[in-house]
C-alpha positions as CSV (number, residue, x, y, z in Angstrom):
1,M,48.4,9.8,-66.8
2,S,47.0,8.4,-63.6
3,H,43.2,7.7,-63.2
4,A,43.1,10.0,-60.2
5,H,44.0,13.0,-62.3
6,L,42.1,12.1,-65.5
7,H,39.6,15.1,-65.9
8,R,36.4,14.7,-67.8
9,R,37.6,16.7,-70.9
10,Q,40.8,14.6,-71.0
11,F,38.8,11.4,-70.7
12,L,36.6,12.4,-73.7
13,Q,39.6,13.3,-75.8
14,A,41.2,10.0,-75.0
15,A,38.1,8.1,-75.7
16,I,37.7,9.8,-79.1
17,S,41.3,9.2,-80.1
18,T,41.0,5.5,-79.3
19,G,37.8,5.0,-81.2
20,G,35.7,5.1,-78.1
21,A,33.2,7.7,-79.4
22,A,30.7,5.0,-80.3
23,A,30.7,3.7,-76.8
24,L,29.7,7.2,-75.5
25,A,26.8,7.5,-77.9
26,P,23.3,7.1,-76.4
27,T,22.1,3.4,-76.3
28,I,18.4,2.7,-76.7
29,I,17.4,-0.2,-74.5
30,P,13.9,-1.7,-75.3
31,S,11.5,-1.6,-72.4
32,S,11.1,-5.4,-72.5
33,A,14.7,-5.8,-71.6
34,L,14.1,-3.8,-68.4
35,G,10.9,-5.5,-67.5
36,L,8.8,-2.5,-68.2
37,D,5.3,-2.2,-69.8
38,G,4.3,-5.5,-68.2
39,A,7.2,-7.5,-69.9
40,V,9.3,-9.9,-67.9
41,A,13.0,-8.9,-67.8
42,P,15.4,-11.5,-69.3
43,S,17.0,-12.0,-65.9
44,E,13.6,-13.2,-64.6
45,R,12.8,-15.6,-67.4
46,V,13.1,-19.3,-67.3
47,V,14.5,-20.7,-70.5
48,V,12.9,-24.0,-71.3
49,G,13.4,-26.8,-73.8
50,G,11.2,-29.8,-74.5
51,I,12.0,-33.5,-74.9
52,G,9.5,-35.8,-76.5
53,I,6.6,-33.6,-77.2
54,G,3.7,-35.7,-78.4
55,N,0.0,-35.5,-77.4
56,R,0.4,-35.0,-73.7
57,G,3.6,-33.0,-74.2
58,T,1.8,-30.6,-76.5
59,Y,-0.8,-29.9,-73.8
60,D,2.0,-29.3,-71.2
61,L,3.8,-27.1,-73.7
62,G,0.6,-24.9,-73.9
63,C,0.7,-24.6,-70.1
64,F,4.3,-23.4,-70.2
65,L,3.7,-21.0,-73.1
66,Q,0.9,-19.3,-71.0
67,Q,3.5,-18.2,-68.5
68,D,4.9,-14.8,-69.2
69,D,8.3,-15.6,-67.6
70,V,8.9,-18.7,-69.8
71,Q,11.1,-18.5,-72.9
72,F,10.7,-21.8,-74.8
73,V,13.7,-22.2,-77.2
74,A,14.1,-25.8,-78.3
75,V,12.4,-29.0,-79.0
76,C,13.8,-32.6,-79.2
77,D,11.8,-35.5,-80.6
78,V,12.7,-38.7,-82.4
79,K,9.9,-37.9,-84.9
80,E,10.5,-35.2,-87.5
81,K,6.8,-34.5,-87.8
82,R,6.5,-33.7,-84.1
83,R,9.7,-31.5,-84.1
84,V,8.3,-29.4,-86.9
85,A,4.8,-29.2,-85.3
86,V,6.2,-28.0,-82.0
87,K,8.5,-25.5,-83.7
88,H,5.5,-24.1,-85.5
89,I,3.6,-23.7,-82.2
90,V,6.5,-22.0,-80.4
91,D,7.5,-19.7,-83.3
92,G,3.9,-18.7,-83.8
93,K,3.6,-17.8,-80.2
94,Y,6.7,-15.5,-80.2
95,G,6.5,-14.4,-83.8
96,T,10.1,-15.5,-84.5
97,D,12.0,-18.4,-86.1
98,G,14.0,-19.1,-82.9
99,C,12.9,-22.6,-81.8
100,K,15.7,-25.0,-82.5
101,M,15.0,-28.6,-83.3
102,Y,17.0,-31.7,-82.2
103,R,16.8,-35.4,-82.7
104,D,19.1,-36.3,-79.8
105,F,18.1,-34.9,-76.5
106,R,21.7,-34.8,-75.3
107,E,22.4,-32.0,-77.8
108,L,19.6,-30.0,-76.3
109,L,21.0,-30.6,-72.8
110,D,24.4,-29.3,-73.9
111,R,23.0,-25.8,-74.4
112,A,24.2,-23.6,-71.5
113,D,21.3,-21.1,-72.0
114,I,18.6,-23.7,-71.1
115,D,17.5,-23.6,-67.4
116,A,14.9,-26.3,-67.4
117,V,13.3,-29.0,-69.6
118,L,9.9,-30.5,-70.1
119,I,10.1,-34.3,-70.4
120,A,7.0,-35.8,-72.0
121,T,8.4,-38.8,-73.8
122,G,6.9,-42.2,-73.5
123,P,7.3,-43.8,-70.0
124,N,10.2,-45.9,-71.1
125,W,12.3,-42.8,-71.3
126,H,11.1,-40.7,-68.3
127,A,13.6,-41.7,-65.6
128,T,16.7,-42.0,-67.9
129,A,16.0,-38.6,-69.5
130,A,15.3,-37.0,-66.2
131,M,18.6,-38.2,-64.6
132,T,20.6,-37.3,-67.7
133,A,19.0,-33.8,-67.5
134,A,19.9,-33.5,-63.8
135,K,23.5,-34.4,-64.4
136,A,23.5,-31.7,-67.2
137,G,22.5,-29.2,-64.6
138,K,18.9,-28.7,-65.7
139,D,15.7,-28.6,-63.7
140,M,12.8,-30.6,-65.0
141,Y,9.1,-31.1,-65.2
142,C,8.7,-34.8,-66.0
143,E,5.5,-36.6,-67.0
144,K,4.3,-39.7,-65.2
145,P,4.8,-42.5,-64.5
146,V,8.3,-41.1,-63.9
147,T,9.9,-44.5,-63.3
148,K,9.7,-48.0,-64.7
149,N,10.5,-49.9,-61.5
150,I,11.5,-49.7,-57.8
151,S,15.2,-49.4,-58.5
152,Q,14.7,-46.4,-60.8
153,S,12.5,-44.7,-58.2
154,L,15.2,-44.8,-55.6
155,I,18.0,-43.7,-58.0
156,L,15.8,-40.8,-59.2
157,A,15.2,-39.4,-55.7
158,E,18.9,-39.8,-54.8
159,T,20.0,-38.1,-58.1
160,M,17.8,-35.1,-57.5
161,R,19.0,-34.7,-54.0
162,R,22.7,-35.1,-55.0
163,T,22.5,-32.7,-57.9
164,A,20.2,-30.2,-56.1
165,R,17.9,-30.0,-59.2
166,V,14.3,-28.9,-59.0
167,F,12.0,-31.8,-60.1
168,Q,8.3,-31.8,-60.6
169,A,6.5,-35.0,-61.4
170,G,3.5,-34.5,-63.7
171,T,1.1,-35.4,-60.8
172,Q,-0.7,-32.1,-61.3
173,R,-3.6,-32.9,-58.9
174,R,-1.4,-31.9,-56.0
175,N,-1.9,-28.3,-57.1
176,L,-5.7,-28.4,-57.3
177,P,-7.6,-26.9,-54.4
178,H,-10.2,-29.7,-53.7
179,F,-7.6,-32.5,-53.8
180,A,-5.3,-30.4,-51.6
181,F,-8.1,-29.8,-49.1
182,A,-9.0,-33.5,-48.9
183,C,-5.4,-34.4,-48.2
184,E,-5.2,-31.7,-45.6
185,L,-8.2,-33.1,-43.8
186,A,-6.5,-36.5,-43.7
187,R,-3.1,-35.3,-42.7
188,T,-4.2,-32.9,-39.9
189,G,-6.5,-35.3,-38.1
190,K,-9.7,-33.7,-39.1
191,L,-11.1,-37.1,-40.0
192,G,-9.9,-38.6,-36.7
193,K,-7.2,-41.3,-36.7
194,L,-6.7,-42.2,-40.3
195,K,-7.7,-45.8,-41.1
196,K,-7.9,-46.2,-44.9
197,V,-7.0,-44.4,-48.0
198,F,-8.4,-45.5,-51.4
199,A,-6.9,-45.2,-54.9
200,H,-8.5,-45.9,-58.2
201,P,-6.2,-48.0,-60.5
202,A,-8.3,-47.8,-63.7
203,G,-7.5,-51.4,-64.5
204,M,-6.1,-54.4,-62.7
205,Q,-3.6,-55.8,-65.3
206,A,0.1,-56.6,-65.2
207,M,1.0,-57.2,-68.9
208,M,4.1,-57.7,-71.0
209,S,5.1,-55.4,-73.8
210,G,5.0,-58.1,-76.5
211,W,6.7,-58.3,-79.9
212,L,5.2,-57.2,-83.2
213,P,6.2,-58.3,-86.7
214,A,9.1,-56.4,-88.3
215,Q,8.3,-53.7,-90.8
216,P,10.7,-51.6,-92.9
217,E,12.4,-49.0,-90.7
218,P,12.0,-45.3,-91.6
219,D,14.9,-43.0,-92.4
220,Q,16.5,-41.9,-89.1
221,D,15.7,-38.3,-89.7
222,V,12.0,-39.2,-90.0
223,V,11.8,-41.5,-87.1
224,D,14.9,-42.4,-85.1
225,W,13.9,-45.9,-84.0
226,D,17.1,-46.7,-82.1
227,M,16.6,-43.5,-80.0
228,Y,12.9,-44.2,-79.7
229,L,13.7,-47.6,-78.0
230,G,16.4,-45.9,-75.9
231,P,17.0,-48.0,-72.8
232,A,14.3,-50.6,-73.6
233,A,15.2,-54.0,-74.9
234,W,15.7,-54.0,-78.7
235,R,12.8,-55.1,-80.9
236,P,12.1,-54.6,-84.6
237,F,10.4,-51.5,-85.9
238,N,6.6,-51.7,-86.1
239,A,4.5,-48.6,-86.7
240,K,2.0,-49.7,-84.0
241,L,4.6,-49.2,-81.4
242,L,5.2,-45.6,-82.3
243,D,2.4,-44.0,-80.2
244,G,1.5,-44.7,-76.6
245,F,3.9,-47.5,-76.1
246,N,4.7,-48.7,-72.6
247,F,7.9,-50.8,-73.0
248,E,8.5,-52.5,-69.6
249,K,7.2,-50.1,-67.0
250,G,8.6,-52.3,-64.3
251,G,10.8,-55.4,-64.3
252,G,9.3,-56.5,-67.6
253,L,5.7,-55.5,-66.6
254,V,3.8,-52.9,-68.5
255,G,1.8,-52.0,-65.4
256,G,-1.7,-51.4,-66.6
257,G,-3.8,-49.0,-64.6
258,V,-2.0,-49.8,-61.3
259,L,0.9,-47.7,-62.4
260,E,-0.7,-45.5,-65.1
261,W,-3.5,-44.0,-63.0
262,G,-2.0,-45.2,-59.7
263,S,0.8,-42.7,-60.1
264,H,-1.8,-40.0,-59.8
265,C,-4.2,-41.6,-57.3
266,V,-1.6,-43.3,-55.1
267,D,0.4,-40.1,-55.1
268,L,-2.6,-38.3,-53.5
269,C,-3.0,-41.1,-51.0
270,Q,0.7,-40.7,-50.1
271,W,0.1,-37.0,-49.6
272,A,-2.8,-37.9,-47.3
273,V,-0.6,-40.0,-45.1
274,D,1.9,-37.1,-45.0
275,D,4.2,-38.5,-47.6
276,C,5.5,-41.2,-45.4
277,L,7.4,-44.3,-46.6
278,P,5.5,-46.7,-48.9
279,P,3.4,-49.6,-47.5
280,V,5.2,-52.6,-46.2
281,E,2.7,-55.3,-47.2
282,Y,0.7,-55.9,-50.4
283,N,-1.9,-58.6,-50.6
284,A,-2.9,-60.6,-53.6
285,P,-5.8,-59.1,-55.6
286,Q,-9.2,-60.1,-54.2
287,D,-12.7,-59.0,-55.3
288,G,-11.3,-56.3,-57.6
289,Q,-9.0,-54.9,-54.8
290,I,-5.4,-54.9,-53.7
291,V,-5.0,-54.1,-50.0
292,A,-1.7,-52.7,-48.9
293,R,-0.7,-51.8,-45.3
294,Y,1.6,-49.1,-44.1
295,E,3.9,-49.6,-41.1
296,N,1.5,-47.6,-38.9
297,G,-1.5,-49.8,-39.8
298,V,-3.2,-47.5,-42.3
299,E,-4.5,-49.4,-45.3
300,L,-4.0,-48.3,-48.9
301,I,-6.7,-49.9,-51.0
302,F,-6.5,-50.1,-54.8
303,R,-10.2,-50.3,-55.7
304,E,-11.9,-50.3,-59.1
305,K,-15.6,-50.1,-58.1
306,G,-17.7,-48.5,-55.4
307,W,-16.9,-44.9,-56.1
308,I,-19.1,-41.9,-55.8
309,P,-19.4,-40.5,-59.3
310,L,-17.0,-37.5,-59.0
311,G,-15.1,-38.0,-62.2
312,S,-11.9,-39.8,-63.0
313,C,-9.0,-40.3,-60.6
314,P,-11.1,-40.6,-57.5
315,V,-9.6,-40.9,-54.0
316,R,-11.2,-41.5,-50.6
317,F,-9.8,-41.0,-47.1
318,E,-11.4,-42.6,-44.1
319,G,-10.7,-41.8,-40.4
320,E,-12.3,-42.9,-37.2
321,T,-14.7,-39.9,-37.2
322,G,-15.1,-38.9,-40.8
323,W,-14.3,-39.4,-44.5
324,V,-13.9,-37.4,-47.7
325,E,-14.0,-38.4,-51.3
326,A,-12.8,-36.3,-54.3
327,G,-12.4,-36.7,-58.1
328,D,-11.6,-34.8,-61.3
329,S,-15.0,-33.0,-61.4
330,G,-13.5,-30.6,-58.9
331,K,-16.1,-31.6,-56.3
332,L,-15.8,-33.0,-52.8
333,V,-18.2,-35.2,-50.8
334,L,-17.7,-35.1,-47.0
335,S,-19.1,-37.2,-44.2
336,S,-20.1,-34.0,-42.5
337,P,-20.5,-30.3,-43.6
338,A,-18.7,-29.4,-40.4
339,L,-15.4,-30.6,-42.0
340,L,-15.5,-27.5,-44.1
341,A,-15.4,-25.3,-41.0
342,G,-16.7,-22.4,-42.9
343,R,-14.2,-22.6,-45.7
344,T,-15.0,-22.4,-49.4
345,V,-13.0,-24.8,-51.5
346,E,-12.6,-23.7,-55.1
347,E,-13.9,-26.2,-57.6
348,I,-11.5,-26.7,-60.6
349,G,-12.6,-29.6,-62.8
350,G,-10.7,-31.3,-65.6
351,Y,-7.4,-31.6,-63.8
352,P,-5.5,-28.7,-65.6
353,A,-1.7,-28.7,-65.3
354,T,-1.3,-24.9,-65.4
355,Y,-1.1,-24.6,-61.6
356,H,1.4,-27.4,-61.4
357,V,3.6,-25.8,-64.1
358,R,3.4,-22.5,-62.2
359,D,4.5,-24.2,-59.0
360,F,7.5,-25.7,-60.9
361,L,8.6,-22.4,-62.3
362,D,8.3,-20.6,-58.9
363,C,10.5,-23.3,-57.4
364,V,13.0,-23.0,-60.2
365,K,13.4,-19.4,-59.2
366,S,13.3,-19.9,-55.4
367,R,15.1,-23.3,-55.4
368,G,12.3,-24.6,-53.2
369,Q,10.6,-28.0,-53.1
370,T,7.8,-28.6,-55.7
371,K,4.6,-30.3,-54.7
372,G,5.5,-33.2,-56.9
373,N,9.1,-33.4,-55.8
374,A,11.3,-36.5,-56.5
375,D,11.0,-37.9,-52.9
376,A,7.3,-37.8,-53.0
377,A,7.2,-39.3,-56.5
378,C,9.7,-42.0,-55.4
379,N,7.5,-43.2,-52.6
380,A,4.3,-43.1,-54.6
381,H,5.8,-45.0,-57.5
382,I,7.3,-47.7,-55.2
383,A,3.8,-48.3,-53.8
384,C,2.5,-48.7,-57.4
385,H,5.4,-50.9,-58.5
386,A,5.1,-53.2,-55.4
387,A,1.3,-53.5,-55.9
388,N,1.9,-54.3,-59.5
389,I,4.3,-57.1,-58.5
390,A,1.8,-58.5,-56.1
391,L,-0.8,-58.5,-58.9
392,H,1.6,-60.1,-61.3
393,L,2.7,-62.9,-58.9
394,D,-0.9,-63.2,-57.6
395,R,0.2,-63.4,-54.0
396,Q,1.2,-61.3,-51.0
397,V,4.6,-59.5,-51.0
398,R,6.3,-57.8,-48.1
399,Y,8.5,-54.8,-48.6
400,D,11.3,-53.6,-46.3
401,N,11.7,-49.8,-46.5
402,A,15.1,-50.0,-44.8
403,T,16.8,-52.3,-47.4
404,H,14.3,-51.5,-50.2
405,T,13.9,-55.2,-50.9
406,F,11.1,-57.7,-50.6
407,I,11.4,-59.9,-47.6
408,D,12.5,-63.5,-48.3
409,D,11.1,-63.3,-51.9
410,E,13.6,-63.9,-54.7
411,Q,10.9,-63.7,-57.4
412,A,9.6,-60.3,-56.3
413,N,13.2,-59.0,-55.9
414,R,14.0,-59.9,-59.5
415,L,11.2,-57.5,-60.5
416,R,12.6,-54.6,-58.6
417,S,14.8,-53.6,-61.6
418,E,15.7,-54.3,-65.2
419,A,18.7,-54.1,-67.4
420,L,19.0,-51.0,-69.6
421,R,20.1,-51.4,-73.2
422,E,23.6,-50.1,-74.1
423,P,24.7,-47.3,-73.9
424,W,22.2,-46.0,-71.4
425,R,22.9,-45.7,-67.8
426,L,21.2,-44.1,-64.7
């Protein structure tokens, strides 16, 4: 019988005879599946997994769980205690037992249902995990500092462009109104021709990771020490290295505050200079300052002292006709009230990441550029790494943005990268 002449009654009889009656019975679809009653439809949810969820990661996780369109489904951590703790948080949020636990992040990345990942491991893992995630087709929110050296910064930006992944560095101050307004004043000429941008490094030290005495290694399911080391050079287990470690953040240099806080403060300075390429000259530290110079003559100054008390992570932008300074208190100090031009800038203190997470999720859906995108993170991190190298060598270094090398400086160029331990690759 042709479909053109299959009448309704004949269709019902055929359906019943072939066991199709069940398919014709009414189906009750929950309103949440349709996005009714304030629920987010499954098609609009972003399915997220977490990699390395410790102290900072648990805070980030809370920001993700606040978003109605997030479905957090899996956690990976080398520490059993953390895996269990995160599962407890997530399952308690949803009232289910659905959060899966993994010890190897590659198993989490193999899941086809996961759209994006939160990477909040120690800094040793950030770039390697992010690029592995990108190659697995995942978008990512990655805590900072996102790279260990200049070479990683360049590869990270290229990888995100090539794979078309949405990347958000954990530089959440880009999504806070007072910092955004201060950067806008600098970028748009409201301060006159920009002359200097100041970043607070929170410490002028370039240290090595060191080596602690060997202790008995835990069972792999309790703490996977080999995976914890990851791409870092091997060293014996020591419990003191398990929390807050900073294995070689750059060519063997831990980095101190120049990279740790610098990846926040210098990032804002980079935004103030319209996210241009990094400075080309970095002077040796003098009087508690490192002075770097952009190609256009603007100076980037790493300065520990002399700040207006506006909270942590202060930045200052100076032009020919005005200046602005901001910090984590949420407040601004301006050279003239006229710079406000009748605007009211919302004060949000305490540098919350919720707005930054929301920006990331919106871009996952729209495929747009995040505020803390990989190119912006690359340039800000190169500036930090180069300043750290000048600090370590205690002399001026000059950087060529065309070749991404230091000019006539073999010592500095050796610090641009470092070998990764087998089997890890970028």
